[in-house]
Each structure stands twice: as C-alpha cells, then as structure tokens.
C-alpha positions in Angstrom: -37.6 -97.3 21.2 -39.0 -95.7 18.1 -42.8 -95.5 17.5 -43.3 -97.0 14.1 -46.8 -95.7 13.8 -45.7 -92.0 14.0 -44.7 -91.8 10.3 -47.4 -94.2 9.0 -49.7 -92.4 6.6 -53.2 -91.6 7.7 -56.3 -93.2 6.3 -58.8 -91.0 4.6 -61.4 -91.5 7.3 -59.0 -90.4 10.1 -58.2 -87.2 8.2 -61.9 -86.3 7.6 -62.8 -87.2 11.2 -60.0 -85.0 12.5 -61.4 -82.1 10.4 -64.9 -82.6 11.7 -63.9 -82.7 15.3 -61.8 -79.6 15.0 -64.7 -77.8 13.4 -67.1 -78.9 16.2 -64.6 -77.8 18.9 -64.3 -74.4 17.3 -68.0 -73.6 16.4 -68.9 -72.2 19.9 -66.0 -69.7 19.6 -67.3 -68.2 16.3 -69.7 -65.9 18.2 -66.9 -63.9 19.9 -64.2 -64.0 17.3 -63.9 -61.5 14.5 -65.8 -62.6 11.4 -62.7 -62.5 9.3 -60.8 -64.8 11.7 -63.7 -67.2 11.8 -63.9 -67.0 8.0 -60.2 -67.7 7.6 -60.5 -70.9 9.7 -63.5 -72.0 7.6 -61.5 -71.1 4.5 -58.5 -73.3 5.6 -60.9 -76.3 6.2 -62.6 -75.9 2.8 -59.2 -75.5 1.1 -57.9 -78.7 2.5 -60.9 -80.9 1.7 -61.7 -79.3 -1.6 -58.3 -79.5 -3.2 -56.3 -82.0 -1.0 -59.0 -84.5 0.4 -56.5 -87.4 0.8 -53.8 -87.7 3.5 -51.1 -88.7 1.0 -51.4 -85.3 -0.7 -51.3 -82.4 1.8 -51.1 -78.8 0.8 -47.8 -77.9 -0.9 -45.1 -76.3 1.2 -44.9 -73.1 -0.8 -48.6 -72.4 0.0 -48.1 -73.0 3.7 -45.1 -70.7 3.5 -47.3 -67.9 2.2 -50.3 -68.6 4.4 -48.5 -68.7 7.7 -47.4 -65.0 7.8 -50.7 -64.0 6.4 -52.6 -65.8 9.1 -50.4 -64.3 11.8 -50.8 -60.8 10.4 -54.6 -61.3 10.3 -54.7 -62.3 14.0 -52.4 -59.5 15.0 -54.5 -56.9 13.1 -58.0 -58.1 14.0 -57.8 -59.7 17.4 -58.1 -57.5 20.4 -54.7 -57.4 22.1 -56.2 -56.0 25.4 -58.6 -59.0 25.6 -56.2 -61.9 26.4 -58.9 -64.5 25.9 -59.9 -63.4 22.4 -56.4 -63.0 21.2 -55.2 -66.3 22.4 -58.2 -68.2 21.1 -58.0 -66.5 17.7 -54.3 -67.5 17.4 -55.1 -71.1 18.5 -58.0 -71.5 16.0 -56.1 -70.2 13.0 -53.1 -72.5 13.8 -55.4 -75.5 14.1 -56.7 -74.7 10.6 -53.1 -74.4 9.3 -52.2 -77.8 11.0 -55.1 -79.5 9.3 -53.9 -78.1 6.0 -50.5 -79.8 6.3 -51.6 -83.0 8.1 -50.1 -86.2 6.5 -48.8 -88.6 9.2 -50.1 -89.8 12.5 -47.7 -87.5 14.3 -49.6 -84.6 12.7 -52.8 -86.2 13.9 -51.6 -86.3 17.5 -50.7 -82.6 17.4 -54.1 -81.7 15.8 -56.0 -83.7 18.4 -54.2 -81.9 21.3 -54.9 -78.6 19.7 -58.5 -79.6 19.7 -58.3 -80.4 23.4 -56.9 -76.9 24.1 -59.6 -75.3 22.0 -62.2 -77.1 24.1 -60.6 -75.9 27.3 -60.7 -72.3 26.2 -64.5 -72.5 25.9 -64.7 -72.3 29.7 -63.1 -68.8 29.4 -66.4 -67.6 27.8 -69.1 -70.1 28.8 -69.6 -71.9 32.2 -73.0 -73.5 31.5 -74.0 -77.2 32.0 -74.8 -77.4 28.3 -71.4 -76.3 27.2 -69.8 -78.7 29.7 -71.8 -81.6 28.3 -70.7 -80.5 24.8 -67.1 -80.4 25.8 -67.4 -83.9 27.2 -68.9 -85.3 23.9 -66.2 -83.7 21.7 -63.5 -84.8 24.1 -64.8 -88.3 23.8 -64.6 -88.1 20.1 -61.0 -86.8 20.2 -60.0 -89.6 22.6 -61.6 -92.1 20.3 -59.5 -90.5 17.5 -56.3 -91.1 19.4 -57.3 -94.7 20.0 -58.0 -95.3 16.4 -54.7 -93.7 15.4 -52.9 -96.3 17.4 -54.5 -99.3 15.5 -52.2 -100.9 13.0 -55.0 -101.7 10.5 -56.7 -99.3 8.1 -60.2 -100.6 8.9 -61.5 -98.8 12.0 -63.9 -100.6 14.3 -65.8 -97.4 15.2 -68.2 -99.0 17.6 -65.4 -100.6 19.6 -63.3 -97.4 19.5 -66.1 -95.1 20.7 -67.0 -97.6 23.4 -63.4 -97.7 24.7 -63.1 -93.9 24.5 -66.4 -93.5 26.5 -65.2 -96.0 29.1 -61.9 -94.0 29.5 -63.8 -90.7 29.9 -66.2 -92.1 32.5 -63.4 -93.8 34.4 -61.6 -90.5 34.8 -64.7 -88.9 36.5 -64.0 -90.2 40.1 -60.4 -88.8 40.1 -61.7 -85.6 38.5 -64.3 -85.1 41.3 -61.8 -85.8 44.0 -59.4 -83.3 42.6 -62.2 -80.7 42.2 -63.3 -81.1 45.8 -60.0 -81.4 47.5 -57.5 -79.4 45.5 -56.8 -75.9 47.1 -59.2 -73.4 45.6 -58.6 -69.8 44.3 -60.9 -67.1 45.6 -62.8 -67.5 42.4 -62.8 -69.7 39.3 -59.9 -69.2 36.9 -62.1 -68.1 34.1 -63.5 -65.2 36.2 -60.1 -63.5 36.4 -60.1 -60.2 34.5 -58.2 -61.1 31.4 -59.0 -57.8 29.8 -62.2 -56.1 28.9 -65.6 -57.1 30.3 -68.6 -59.0 29.2 -70.3 -55.9 27.9 -73.5 -56.6 29.7 -75.4 -53.7 31.2 -78.0 -53.3 34.0 -79.0 -50.6 36.5 -77.0 -47.4 36.1 -75.9 -45.2 39.0 -78.0 -42.2 37.9 -81.5 -41.4 36.6 -82.7 -39.5 33.6 -86.3 -39.7 32.6 -86.9 -43.0 30.8 -83.8 -44.8 31.9 -85.6 -47.3 34.2 -88.6 -47.7 31.9 -86.3 -48.9 29.1 -84.6 -51.3 31.4 -87.9 -52.7 32.7 -88.8 -54.0 29.3 -86.1 -56.6 29.5 -86.8 -60.1 30.8 -83.1 -60.8 31.5 -82.1 -62.0 35.0 -80.4 -59.4 37.2 -79.7 -61.6 40.2 -81.1 -64.5 42.2 -81.6 -64.8 45.9 -81.7 -67.9 48.1 -82.9 -67.3 51.7 -82.0 -69.4 54.7 -85.6 -69.7 55.7 -88.8 -68.0 54.6 -88.4 -64.9 52.3 -90.0 -61.6 53.3 -93.5 -60.8 52.0 -93.7 -59.7 48.4 -94.6 -56.1 49.4 -91.3 -55.8 51.4 -89.0 -57.1 48.7 -87.1 -53.9 47.9 -83.6 -54.5 46.6 -81.6 -51.4 47.4 -79.1 -50.0 44.9 -77.9 -46.5 44.6 -79.0 -43.3 46.5 -79.5 -40.2 44.4 -79.3 -36.8 46.0 -78.4 -34.0 43.5 -80.6 -33.0 40.5 -80.7 -30.3 37.9 -84.4 -30.9 37.4 -83.9 -33.6 34.8 -81.0 -35.9 35.8 -80.3 -37.3 39.3 -76.9 -38.4 40.5 -75.4 -39.9 43.6 -73.0 -38.4 46.1 -69.5 -39.8 45.4 -67.7 -38.1 48.2 -69.0 -40.4 51.0 -66.3 -43.0 51.6 -66.9 -43.9 55.2 -67.7 -47.6 55.9 -70.5 -48.4 58.4 -72.6 -51.1 60.0 -76.3 -50.8 60.8 -78.2 -52.1 63.8 -81.2 -54.3 63.2 -84.6 -53.2 64.5 -86.4 -56.3 63.3 -85.5 -60.0 62.8 -82.7 -60.2 60.2 -82.9 -62.3 57.0 -79.9 -64.3 56.1 -79.5 -65.1 52.4 -77.2 -65.6 49.4 -77.5 -63.2 46.4 -76.0 -64.4 43.1 -75.4 -61.4 40.9 -75.2 -61.7 37.1 -72.4 -60.0 35.3 -73.2 -56.2 35.0 -69.8 -54.6 34.4 -70.5 -52.4 37.5 -69.6 -52.7 41.2 -73.1 -52.3 42.6 -75.0 -55.0 44.5 -78.7 -54.9 45.2 -79.3 -56.4 48.7 -82.6 -56.6 50.5 -83.3 -53.2 52.1 -81.5 -52.8 54.5 -78.2 -54.8 54.6 -76.6 -54.7 58.0 -72.9 -55.2 57.3 -70.5 -55.7 54.3 -68.6 -59.0 54.1 -65.1 -59.2 52.8 -64.3 -57.4 49.5 -67.5 -55.3 49.8 -68.1 -51.8 51.1 -71.2 -50.4 52.8 -71.5 -46.6 53.1 -73.8 -44.5 55.4 -76.4 -44.3 52.6 -76.9 -48.1 52.5 -75.1 -48.5 49.2 -73.3 -51.8 48.9 -70.5 -52.2 46.3 -67.7 -54.5 45.4 -64.0 -53.5 45.2 -64.1 -54.3 41.5 -66.7 -54.5 38.7 -68.8 -57.6 38.6 -67.8 -59.1 35.3 -68.9 -62.7 36.0 -71.7 -64.4 38.0 -70.8 -64.3 41.7 -72.5 -65.2 45.0 -72.4 -63.1 48.2 -73.6 -64.0 51.7 -75.5 -61.2 53.3 -77.8 -60.3 56.2 -80.6 -57.7 56.1 -83.3 -56.3 58.3 -86.5 -54.6 57.1 -86.1 -52.0 59.8 -82.8 -50.5 61.1 -82.1 -48.2 64.1 -82.2 -44.6 63.0 -79.0 -42.6 63.0 -78.8 -38.8 63.4 -79.2 -36.7 60.3 -75.8 -35.0 59.5 -75.4 -31.5 58.2 -74.3 -32.6 54.8 -77.2 -35.0 54.4 -79.6 -32.3 55.5 -78.2 -29.9 52.8 -78.3 -32.5 50.1 -81.8 -33.7 51.2 -83.2 -30.2 50.6 -81.3 -29.3 47.4 -83.5 -27.9 44.7 -82.9 -27.2 41.0 -83.3 -23.7 39.6 -86.1 -24.7 37.3 -88.8 -25.1 39.9 -92.0 -23.4 38.6 -94.5 -21.3 40.6 -97.3 -23.8 40.4 -95.0 -26.6 41.6 -94.1 -24.5 44.6 -97.8 -23.7 45.1 -98.7 -27.4 45.1 -96.0 -28.1 47.8 -97.3 -25.2 49.9 -100.8 -26.7 49.6 -99.6 -30.1 50.7 -97.9 -28.6 53.7 -101.1 -26.8 54.8 -101.6 -25.2 58.1 -99.9 -27.0 61.1 -99.5 -30.4 59.4 -96.7 -32.6 60.6 -94.2 -34.1 58.3 -96.0 -37.5 58.4 -99.3 -35.7 57.4 -97.5 -33.9 54.5 -96.2 -37.3 53.2 -99.7 -38.8 53.4 -101.2 -35.7 51.6 -98.8 -36.1 48.8 -99.5 -39.8 48.6 -103.3 -39.1 48.4 -102.5 -36.5 45.6 -101.0 -39.2 43.4 -103.7 -41.7 44.2 -106.7 -39.4 43.6 -105.6 -37.4 40.6 -105.8 -39.1 37.2 -102.2 -40.3 36.9 -101.3 -43.2 34.6 -98.5 -45.7 35.2 -97.0 -46.3 31.7 -93.7 -47.5 30.2 -94.0 -45.0 27.3 -94.8 -41.6 28.8 -95.1 -38.5 26.6 -91.9 -36.5 26.0 -91.1 -34.0 28.7 -89.1 -31.0 27.5 -88.0 -27.9 29.5 -89.2 -28.8 33.0 -90.0 -32.5 33.5 -91.4 -32.3 37.0 -93.8 -29.5 36.2 -94.9 -31.0 32.9 -95.5 -34.4 34.6 -97.4 -33.1 37.6 -99.7 -30.8 35.8 -99.8 -31.7 32.1 -99.1 -35.3 31.0 -99.6 -37.1 34.3 -98.3 -40.2 32.6 -95.1 -41.7 33.7 -93.1 -44.6 35.1 -91.6 -45.1 38.6 -88.8 -42.6 38.1 -91.3 -39.9 37.3 -93.3 -40.5 40.5 -90.2 -40.9 42.8 -88.4 -37.8 41.5 -91.5 -35.6 41.5 -92.4 -36.8 45.0 -88.9 -36.0 46.3 -89.1 -32.5 44.8 -92.4 -31.8 46.5 -91.1 -33.1 49.8 -88.0 -30.8 49.6 -90.2 -27.8 48.7 -92.3 -28.7 51.8 -89.1 -28.6 53.9 -88.7 -32.4 54.4 -85.3 -33.9 53.5 -85.8 -36.5 50.8 -83.8 -38.6 48.4 -84.4 -41.0 45.5 -83.5 -44.8 45.7 -83.0 -46.9 42.6 -82.9 -50.7 42.6 -85.3 -53.5 42.1 -88.7 -54.5 43.6 -90.4 -57.8 43.8 -89.1 -61.0 42.2 -90.5 -64.4 41.2 -90.3 -67.5 43.3 -88.8 -70.5 41.5 -91.0 -73.3 42.9 -88.3 -76.0 42.0 -85.3 -74.3 43.6 -87.1 -72.2 46.3 -85.1 -69.1 45.3 -86.2 -65.7 44.1 -85.5 -64.6 40.5 -85.2 -60.8 40.1 -85.2 -59.6 36.4 -84.4 -56.3 34.8 -88.2 -55.9 34.4 -88.2 -55.5 38.2 -86.1 -52.3 38.0 -87.7 -49.7 40.2 -87.3 -46.3 41.9 -88.8 -45.1 45.1 -88.3 -42.3 47.7 -87.0 -41.9 51.2 -88.0 -39.1 53.5 -86.5 -38.0 56.8 -89.0 -38.2 59.7 -88.2 -37.4 63.3 -87.8 -40.4 65.6 -88.0 -42.7 62.5 -85.0 -41.7 60.4 -85.0 -42.3 56.7 -88.4 -43.9 55.8 -89.3 -45.5 52.5 -92.3 -44.1 50.6 -93.2 -45.6 47.2 -95.5 -43.2 45.4 -95.8 -45.7 42.5 -97.9 -47.9 44.8 -100.5 -45.0 45.0 -101.1 -45.1 41.2 -100.4 -48.8 40.4 -100.6 -50.9 43.6 -100.3 -54.1 41.4 -96.7 -53.1 40.8 -95.7 -54.1 44.3 -97.2 -57.6 44.2 -96.7 -58.5 40.5 -94.1 -58.1 37.8 -94.5 -56.1 34.6 -95.4 -57.9 31.5 -92.5 -57.3 29.1 -94.1 -56.2 25.8 -94.3 -53.3 23.4 -96.4 -50.4 24.8 -97.9 -47.5 22.8 -97.2 -44.0 24.1 -99.2 -43.4 27.2 -100.6 -47.0 27.4 -101.0 -48.3 30.9 -98.7 -51.0 32.1 -100.1 -54.6 32.4 -98.9 -57.0 35.0 -98.4 -60.8 35.4 -101.4 -61.6 37.6 -100.4 -65.3 37.8 -103.6 -66.7 36.2 -103.6 -70.5 36.1 -101.9 -71.3 32.8 -103.0 -73.9 30.2 -101.2 -77.3 30.1 -98.7 -76.3 27.4 -98.0 -72.9 29.0 -97.6 -74.6 32.4 -95.1 -77.1 30.9 -93.1 -74.3 29.3 -93.0 -72.5 32.6 -91.9 -75.6 34.5 -89.1 -76.1 32.0 -88.1 -72.5 32.4 -87.9 -73.0 36.2 -86.0 -76.2 35.8 -83.4 -74.4 33.6 -83.1 -71.5 36.0 -82.6 -73.9 39.0 -80.0 -75.9 37.1 -78.1 -72.7 36.3 -78.1 -71.5 39.9 -77.0 -74.9 41.3 -74.4 -75.3 38.6 -72.9 -71.9 39.6 -73.2 -72.7 43.3 -71.5 -76.1 43.2 -69.3 -75.9 40.2 -68.4 -72.5 38.7 -68.6 -70.6 42.0 -67.1 -73.4 44.2 -64.6 -71.1 46.0 -62.4 -71.7 49.1 -65.3 -70.7 51.5 -67.7 -73.2 49.9 -64.9 -75.8 49.8 -64.3 -75.4 53.6 -68.0 -75.6 54.3 -68.2 -78.9 52.3 -65.1 -80.3 54.0 -66.5 -79.5 57.4 -69.6 -81.6 56.6 -67.3 -84.4 55.5 -65.3 -84.2 58.7 -62.1 -83.0 56.9 -62.1 -79.4 58.1 -58.5 -79.8 59.5 -57.1 -80.0 56.0 -55.6 -76.7 55.0 -53.2 -75.4 52.3 -50.7 -77.9 51.2 -52.5 -80.6 53.1 -55.4 -80.3 50.7 -53.1 -80.6 47.8 -51.5 -83.8 49.2 -54.9 -85.2 50.0 -56.1 -84.4 46.5 -53.1 -86.1 44.8 -53.3 -89.2 47.0 -57.1 -89.5 46.6 -56.8 -89.2 42.8 -54.0 -91.8 42.6 -56.1 -94.2 44.8 -59.2 -93.6 42.7 -57.3 -94.2 39.5 -55.7 -97.3 40.8 -59.1 -98.7 42.0 -60.6 -98.1 38.5 -57.5 -99.7 36.9 -57.7 -102.8 39.1 -61.4 -103.2 38.5 -60.8 -103.0 34.8 -58.1 -105.6 35.0 -60.2 -107.9 37.1 -63.1 -107.6 34.6 -60.7 -108.3 31.7 -59.3 -111.4 33.6 -62.8 -112.7 34.1 -63.5 -112.6 30.3 -63.1 -116.0 28.5 -62.2 -116.8 25.0 -65.3 -117.1 22.9 -64.3 -120.7 21.9 -63.8 -121.7 25.5 -67.2 -120.2 26.4 -68.9 -122.2 23.6 -67.1 -125.4 24.7 -68.2 -124.9 28.3 -71.8 -124.3 27.2 -71.7 -127.5 25.1 -70.4 -129.5 28.1 -73.2 -128.1 30.3 -75.9 -129.2 27.8 -74.4 -132.7 27.6 -74.4 -133.0 31.4 -78.1 -131.9 31.5 -78.7 -134.8 29.0 -77.3 -137.3 31.5 -73.7 -137.6 30.4 -71.2 -137.7 33.3 -68.1 -135.7 32.4 -64.9 -135.9 34.6 -62.7 -132.8 35.0 -59.8 -134.6 33.2 -61.9 -135.6 30.2 -60.4 -134.2 27.0 -62.2 -133.2 23.8 -61.5 -136.5 21.9 -62.7 -138.6 24.8 -65.7 -136.3 25.2 -66.6 -136.7 21.5 -66.6 -140.6 21.8 -68.7 -140.5 25.0 -71.2 -138.0 23.5 -71.7 -140.0 20.2 -72.1 -143.2 22.2 -74.7 -141.6 24.6 -76.6 -139.7 21.8 -76.2 -141.7 18.6 -79.1 -140.0 16.9 -77.2 -136.6 17.3 -73.8 -138.0 16.2 -73.6 -135.8 13.1 -74.4 -132.6 15.0 -72.0 -133.5 17.8 -69.1 -134.2 15.4 -69.8 -130.8 13.6 -69.7 -128.9 17.0 -66.6 -130.6 18.2 -64.9 -130.1 14.8 
C-alpha cells in the first residue's frame, strides 16, 4: 500500500521548524568541530532560508551537484581521521545541511528528522552530563512532534495538540527504557568511553617534577577526583592521596623509576578504609588512592613503591573500588632502593653539605636528624608562596640559603637532598593532600589546587615514613585548601579558612555542592553503570541468578510487557473518553433530574424535550435551544 503523504509538498511552517530543530541538535557540536565545518553547516542553513524559503522551491539540482563534492572534500581535509567521533559527526552535520537544502516533500522531512535523531545520539560521545541528557530529551520531543505533524493531512498544524502527543509518547517510553537500561547485559564501561581515537586533552598531575610544576597546577580549581567512603573518612591531616614516587634527580628535575614492574600487595597495620574513587579524565594512567592502598583490583597495577596505575590512560570519568590503610607493615629495604634513595646530583654545593652535616650532628639517630631538619624549616624565615623567585644554576642551594621562598616541591625536594646527604634514604612523593567534604553527598572533592609534594625517609623498624616539610612552614596547608587567585612574586599563600559565608555566598556554595553531587550520582548510576554495578543492583532486587543471555531475554520480555501495559492503559483511557455532545447531553439530563424530573433509561431526546417543557414552562425557550 502506497503512502500518499510521502510525496505531498511540505508546508512552510514544517520546513522552517525542521531547520530550527536541526540547528538546535547541532549547536552543542560546534565546540569540537573545525570552525570551517561549523561555518559550512551554518552557510547551508542560511542559503536555504535566504534564497529558497518555501518548500515548493528547493535549491536547484546544479547547485547541489557542485556543493556535494565540495562538502565531502571539506570534511576529508579538515576533520581528524584518527578521531573517529569527530570525523563521523562532521560528515553527519554537513550532510544534514545538504539535506535541508534540497528538502521538498514529506519523504525528505522524514530523512531529515532521523538525521536529527542521529546527531542527538552522537552528543553522548562527547558529553555525558544530566544537562545534555535533558537537552536531548527536549529536542527529541520536538523531532517526534515534527513526525506527528508531518502525518496530518491538513496544512493547519494544531501545535498544542502535536506537542502534547509527542511529550506523552516520550514519557510513555521511559519505563521500557529504564528496564532495558537496568537489565540489558552491560559492557565493562559505557560505549562512549571506548577509545575512538585521541583523548580528551585534559591534563593533571605529571609523573615528574621541575620547579614550579605543582605550583602552577595548584592555581586551578578543576576537580581531579572524588572519593566516597564506606564509613567515616580519615582525619583531614591524614588525607594524603599518593601518586608517583620520584627517585632520581639532576638537581633541578626529579623523575620516577620506570624499571620496577613487580606487582605486590601490602599488609595493613591499622584499620583499613574502604572507598570508591571517581577519577576525572586525565589522559594518564595514574590513580591517586589514599596512602597506602593495600591491593590493586582488576585492570590496575600496584608496584612496590605504592604507585597505582591503570592498564590504559584514563580518558573518561571512571570509578574504582579500593581499600587503604594509613599504616602498612614495613618491608625490607632492597639494594636498589637503597642506592636510589641515596643518589645525589653533581651540583651539590659546599654550604648545602655543611648544613646536612650540621643536622646530623654528633651521635644523632636518624629520627633526630629528621626532627632537626623539620625544626630548620620551621624556625628559619621560609615563606610558602605560589610565585617563588626564579632559581637558576643550583635550585636547592639558592632556595635553602638565598630566596627561602617556595612551594611544596621546593620544600620536599630540598628536604630529600638534605636527608640523602645525612645518609638517610629518602624519596619524593607527588599527589594530592586534603579535599573538601560535600555536605549534600557526603563525599570528598579533591581539586587540582590540592596538588602536593612531600617526602618519605627510611627509618629502621618503621620502614618508609612520611615527612611533610611544608607543614613546618605553613601548617594551614594540611587542614585547608589554597585560595585559587593571582599571587605576586614571593607573596605568601592564603587559605580557605571556612569562615561563615553571607547568605548569597552560602546559597552559591550550596548550589555548587548540589551540582557536584548531581554529577557524581549521574556518573555512578547512569554513565558508569557497568556490569559490576548492575550485578550489585540485581542482587538487591533478588535477580542475581540472571547472567549473560538470560539478562538479554529478561530485558526484552520486560520491555515488551512494559510497552504493552502502557499501550493498554492508553487504550483504556481513550475508551473512557466520551463525545463532547454526549457529555453535554448527560450533564443536561443530570440538571433536569436535580430539578425533580424523573427520566427513564429508555427516554429519547424528543420525549425528554416534551417532558422538560411541561415540567419547566418558564424555561421552555432555553430548553428548546439546548435540545436543538
């Protein structure tokens, strides 16, 4: 049977609405497409509505013949072939603009609408936020309404009725969608987290140190990761998030030891903390667990230095379940670690060696030497600043004796050099320290401004022991986060001391926490809903026996039942609706009965008119008008 509406010309309003919805579907893509590709799409839209604004006169065929190869060449030349997402979306967007340029019949409208649906779906390859999901829902409702309007025979569109029906259809699909989402067998991660080429380009903590690297990072308020504890979190002073261990230095730069590939487990010497850490995309494989993580879960590696890394770069937000203990059982110090822990650069000056000798003193134990160095940083006029003066030929010497102004990497690296000169194995740890508690979600938010560096020294019977020389100069750093702002050279760092804010500031902060909590829960229950989380939810629902194909069958059956239930409810509601004339007649009968007129079920309209006029003669004219 042929659909007679397919070749029926479009109305002007349908054409313009199609163009508007395609533009709205494409707008979020403009930020990651090449400017010339975005401009070509905009040019095609303007060309259509400026020169051919009516459906009966589309662009001429010769122009389409010239524009098609030009558009394809533009995409092939400008789109990144190695980035599958960008190339595919660029091609889809340009083709949507070309389709709108030639659109004439309702068949063309159907194709344009489905291209709009595909463009909306591709948004999830780049964005996975609740706001974008709501935006996709709104535009999808508009496209669905456009399909409904295209199937009406008249040219006058009842927009209120069309949009209402489209919204009802979208809402009615939600139960089946939820069932499929929960029950359908899950991949290890969401489809849009697959590496389709390239990475997000975001940066965070590097795996090495040069003077100023962490201080620059600490001026960013971007979120690095979030942590949700299963119980009370550790005290603020113990919230050290371990990253990379740096051993070797030339006096200016510090790097890690990449030769250690052995995988280990650590024994807890205190009550472990169980938690989930949600890492933001960093483009690097490193995780930053609470110091010290005890074991590596699947797809992660834990080496003897306590470095935790993923098997691939973290290019999308991801959640890991970990367990850490503030104290672990010490392991013997190997020969290689001893050598690296005492390695010194050739640029050590005489006065630096003399200072280390003074700290060692006569007969002092290693613990006493560490305490003496700590007192040195606390009692001398050192300044904790994000903008230290430039250190040239010998950074350690210049910092210890000349400028005495630096950030955490200055204190950590200088402390490690002094310990090594005193014969104590030492190393630099980089990671994060602190974190803000979200009062709405109960989780910790660790930002780039929490980036930190500290030292570890080897002490007999205690093993590797954390020493944070920064706390000797700026103890507020351990309890409070840094205020991200511009600092003049040598200016002391200021901290967020959590003074009670005014009403407007308090409202803004609560909104910020609400947004942060929404993002985390959205990732936890939607974007990051993987197979492990699915099994955990099914276990709570008593459906833990469903595995593999059984889940697929259950998902299909549940979706069919949910759709059938919605359909039956809709049909029942439609059956209960009465014709407006019948409703008015029943209402009129009810009023007559309240006036004292007895009406039998078999009484017809003509007999009712005679009875009503006889019973209420003063209202005969009104009764006759109503019955007429």
